[in-house]
Each structure stands twice: as structure tokens, then as C-alpha cells.
N, C-alpha and C positions, 0 to 999 in steps of 0.2 A: 340506324348508328352509321348502315351502308350510305345513307347519303350524307353523313359529317364527314368522315373519311373514306376517301377512295383512291384505286391506283387508275388513272387515266391515261391515255394516250397510248402512242407503241413504244414507248420507253417507259410505261410503268410508273408515270410520275405520281408522287403523293401529294394529295388534295384534302383539305382540311376545309369546312362551309365554303366551299367554292373559289377556293384560294391555292393557288398551285405552287408548292413550296421549291423554292430553285434549289436544284443538287439533290433533292430528295427523290428518289426513284431505286427500280428494285436493280440496276445495274451499279449502281454505286452501294447498296447494301451489302451486294455480293462483293464487292471490293474492299467494304469496309470489312467484313467478315473473316476474307482471305489476309488482310493486314493485321488484325489480330492473331490467325494463327499463324504467320510470319515471322510477327514477336513473341510467341511461346516456339516456334523451331530456332531461332536466333540465339534465344534465351540458352535452351535446351544443349544446341549446338556448340554454345559457349562455354558451358560445363563441361560437355565432353573434352573438349578441347584443351582446356586448362586442366582437367585431370590427366589425360593425355600428356600434356607439358611436363606435368609435376612427376609423373612416372617415367616419364624418359629423362629429366634432368635430377632424378631422384640420388643419383649417384657422384653428381658433380656438387663441389661445394663454390662458394662463393656469391656474392649479390646479384654478380651481372647475369649468372644465366639463369635466375628467377625472374629479375628486372628484364631481358629481353621475349623471356616467355609472355609474362602477361602483356608488353605492348605489340606483341606479334595477333596478340588473342585480341585485343582492341580493336588493331586494323583490320583483320580479317575479320570480326562480325560486323565492323562499319560497314565494310566493302560488301559483304552479301546484305549485309540492311538496305544500302541505298539500291543497290542495284534491282531487288524482291519490292521496294516501293515504286521504283522506274518502271519495273514491269508491270506491275499490276494499274498504277492509276494513269501511265502516260504508253497505253499499247500503241497508241498514233505517234508517229514523230512530230507531226507539227503539234500537237497540243504539247510535246516534253518540250519543244524550240522555246513555244512560247511561254511557257512556265518557268523555264531556265531564264530567259529573259526578263520577266518580271521577278524571280527571287536574287537575280544579280544586281536590280535595279533597287530592293530592299536592302541586300547588304550593304551597297554603297553607301547607304544613310541609318542604317539602324542597326547594323552589325558589323561595325568598324571593328572596336573593340575583339569580338568575338572571333571573327576572321583573323584578327593580328594572332590572338591567342593561340588557335588553331595551326597559325604558320609558325610561331613561338616552337609550338608543340614537336614539327617536324625536322627545324632547328637542332630545337636540343636534341633528338634522335640521331641524328650525325655526331652527335659526339664531341663535337670539338666547344660546346660550351661548359657542360657537366654531365656527370653518370651519378647515375644510383650509390649513394653511399659518399659523395663527395661532400666536404667541408666548403660551405662557398655562402657569398653575402651577394643576396640579391632582393632587390625591392626595399633596401632598409633592415633585413630579417637576415641574422647570421643564424646561421646551425648547418645541421646534416641534411643532405635530401633523403627523404623516405619512401615518399609515393610521384609519380609523375601522371599526370591524365591532360586529355585533349587541351583542356583549359587550363591547369591549375599544377602549381609544384607545391608540394608539401613538404614544409621544413620542419625540422625539429630544432627548435630554438635553443640557442644557448648564450649563456652570459657576457661579459665583456669585461677585458681586462684594464687595470685602474687607469691606465691611460688613455682611457678613449671611454670613461666612463661618463662623461657627458654627452655624448652621442645621443643622436634620437633615433629611437626610442630607448629612452636609458633602460637599465637592465638593474634588478635589486642582486644577481648573483654576478661577483666581482673576479670571475676568471671564465675561461671559456669550457664551462659545465653547461649540462644541458638546464633549461630551468622547467620543462615539464610541460610546456604549451608548442603544440602542434601550429604552425601558420601557414595556411595556405595564400599563396602568391602567383598571381596571373601569367600566365605564359608570357604574354607582351611585354612583361617589365624587359625581356632580354635585350627588346629594341630602341628602349627609351633610356636606360641607363647601365652603368656597368655592371657586369658581373666578377666578384672577386671570387678566385676558386684558390682554397689554400690545397689541394690535394691534387691535382690534375698533372699529371707527368712527373712530379718531383713529391712524393709524400712527404717533405719536411720543410722547415722554414727556420728562418734565421730569428733567434731573442736575443735581448740585452738585459741585462741588472746593473744598475748603475748604482757604487756603494762611495760615500763620500767620506774620505778619512782626514784628520789633521794633516798640516805641512809638518808639523815636526813630529810625526809618527815616521816608522820606518819603512819606507815607500816600497823598498825592492821586496821585503819581505811579505807584504801585504800583498802583492802584488801575485808572487810564486804561491801564496794560499788560494788566492781567488782563482789563478790560472789550474792549478792542481787539483781543485775544488770542480772545475768545469773538463778538465779531463778524465774526472772517474763517472761523472753524471750526462755528460750532453755526447753526441754522435761524433766521433773520428771521423780522419780519412781512411782506416781500415775499414770500420763499420760501414759508413755509408758506400765505399768504393767508387773510383772515378769514371765507371761508364754510365752512372746516373746522370752525374753532373756533364759528364761528354754529351751522353743523349741529348740532355737539354740545350747545351750551347751549338749541337748541332743542327735541331729542329727551330731552335729561336735566337741563334746567332748571339749568344750571349757571352761577354768576355770572362776569360778564368778570373776566379775570385776564390778568397781565403773559404776552408771548409774547416779547420782544424779551430779552436776555441784561440781568442786574441783578446788582450785585456789592453784597451786604450786609456790616456791622461789625456785630463781637461781640467785648466787651471780657474779658477773662481775666486770670488773675491772673499769668500770664508774658507774654503777647502779644496783640498783635491778630490776631483772625483774620477774614480778610477771604474768605467764602463768596461765589462766584458760581454762579448760579443761569442755566439755559439748557434750551433744546428740542434736541433730537436725535431721529433718524429712530429707528425699534425696533430696526434693524439696525447694526452698525459703530457703537457706543458706544466700543469699546476704541480703534477708529480715530481717534475723534474727541479722546476724551480725551489721546491720546499724542500728536496735534500740538499739543494746546491747552500740556502739559507743557513741550514742548521749546520752544515761541515765548515762553512765560513766561519760562522759565530762562535763555534767551537775552537776552532784552530785560532780564531783572534784573540780570543780570551788565554788561549794556552801560552798566546806570544807576548801577551802581554800589551795589544794593538786596541786603539778604542774606534768607535765609528765619531765621525764630526755633526754636530746638531747646531742648530740655532737657540735650542732653548736655555735658560739660564737656570741654575741650582747656586741657591742662598746657604752657605754653609756657615755663616754667624752673622751677626749686628755687632755695631762698636759702643761702647757705653751709651749711658743716655743719663745727660745730667739734668737736674731741673732746678729752675732758678730761684733763690730764696726770696724775691719778690714776689713771686707767682702765688695769686688765692690760692689758699689751702695747703701751699706747700711747708714740709718740714724741715727743708733745708737738707736732707739725704740725698745721698748719690742712688740712683737707681741704675743697677745693672741688668 
């Protein structure tokens, strides 16, 4: 057995059947053992850091504190792991420089997307694109950000309103509510496509509802019913506060705009289209529209108003006469 497997030379290289295996020696074995111990220590340190962060932040509410605790844990353990591996395997600076050169060359060809995703992670950490809990559209996925890692952003997918139901990918949920699917999107997508953020800096969005009414209807009464319902169920100037909008205008040079609900008229070939524009919170939009629809429908019925439609209702038929000369005819009038 000693003749088959031996440790030879000053470096105690492994030799099998007289063939010396490159890289298999006593020194590398010790380094491999130290690497395994390092991974165990890093795993233990990560557990301790996360437990300590939870204890330190247990009195704080909100998602942002927990998010930053998780990201800090990832960054600290990653730095410790890289420093430990470099210290174990590259104790000679010349070897480290050579290894870094080879790794850089390999990254340039084989790991472009990985490097881009990691760069996207640090861009996201700056908080200028989105934060934990934000409602976004990223990589064609609509939903709320629920997790962030070095490579991927995890989004709780939501459905689509009817106006964009034909968008790709199509959803079976016809509103901005969760579908139940968790979608992982590469962080590199922030460099390739725009990221739409529903909630950053201004947790409200503008919405519209269009209602067709006949030209002969009481248009002023219909407008008042719609506007009163919007004032009851949507965000008004007093609820929103001028400070939030003024801050948006200061930071992004937005022009002053209408905050309270407003009804717009549009003439069509078939009816008068009344469109009410209003502001709602970024969550609960379906509930607001449901309440608006119920109130408007009830008030329209009480006021004797109706909605215009392209459908036809057959309420009667003219008398049908059968010619006496027809075969099998009795000459009777059929009504």
C-alpha cells in the first residue's frame, strides 16, 4: 500500500502509482481543513449577528429596520469570508495578484451577468430605486418587494387591472391584488429596463373611472353624484397634506397639479363620457373602486339616471302575416 500511495518531496505531495497529483499536498490539505473551519465560523458568526440584530431591533416597528439588519448581516459575513479565504490560500502577495488577474479575466467573459447583478444589488442598497416593501414593476413583474439578496430581488406578484390585462405576462387576477406567486428577478434588470415604483416618496397614485351616460340624461346631476362619491371615498387635500406633494415638487421639480377629485367630460359618437380622476393610497385601490361603484349606482337609480350602452333590448315584434298562397297556409293572421 505504501508503494501505491505516498507523500513525497519537501512539500509532501501526494503520489499514486508513481504519478504525482498536482495540488494535492500536505499544505493544501491543511488549508482545505482551515477553509472548512472558516465556513463553520462564518456560519456561526452570521447566526450570532442575526440574533443580536433581532434583539436590538425588537422594539422598532416597520419593515425597513429588519431589511437593513438582514443586508448588514449579508455584507459583514461576505467580507469576513473573502478576507478569510484570501488569508488562507493567498498568503504570498505575488500569488494573490496572479489569482486576482486570472479571476478578473474569467469574470470578464463568464460571469458578466453575475457581476452586473451584484452591482445592481449595491445600487439598490442606496435606496434610490426601491426599498423593501415598495410596490414596483421590475423585469415585467408587478408586485411588492419581499426580499433582496446579492443576485436577486424577490417580488410577491400581483394581478393587473382590466386596462392592462393584455400585458405580458397576462394574469388571471383582474386587480392589483396578490396572485400568490413569488417571482425572483435578477438585480441586473435595473440596468436593462425601467423600474416602476408605485410607492417611493409618495405613497399615493392617481386613478380614473370612466362612466358613459346618455346625452339626454341630467348631466349636471350625474356629475354631482360622481363627484360626491369620490369626495367620500378617495383622498382629499386635507387628508393628503400639502407637505407630501410639496416635497415631491421640491425633489423632482414637479409642476403643481390637482389633488382633489375632479370630473372631466368627453364627447363620443354614442354617449357623454364622464371620467372622475382622484388620488388613492397605493394599497386598497380595488376596495375604493368597489365603494365608488356601489354608491354611484345606488344614487343613479334614486335619481332616475342610467348608463349608456351599445347593447340593444328587444321589447316587441310587429304582427306577422302569412300569405294565403303559401304552401300549407290557412290564411290566418299570426300575431
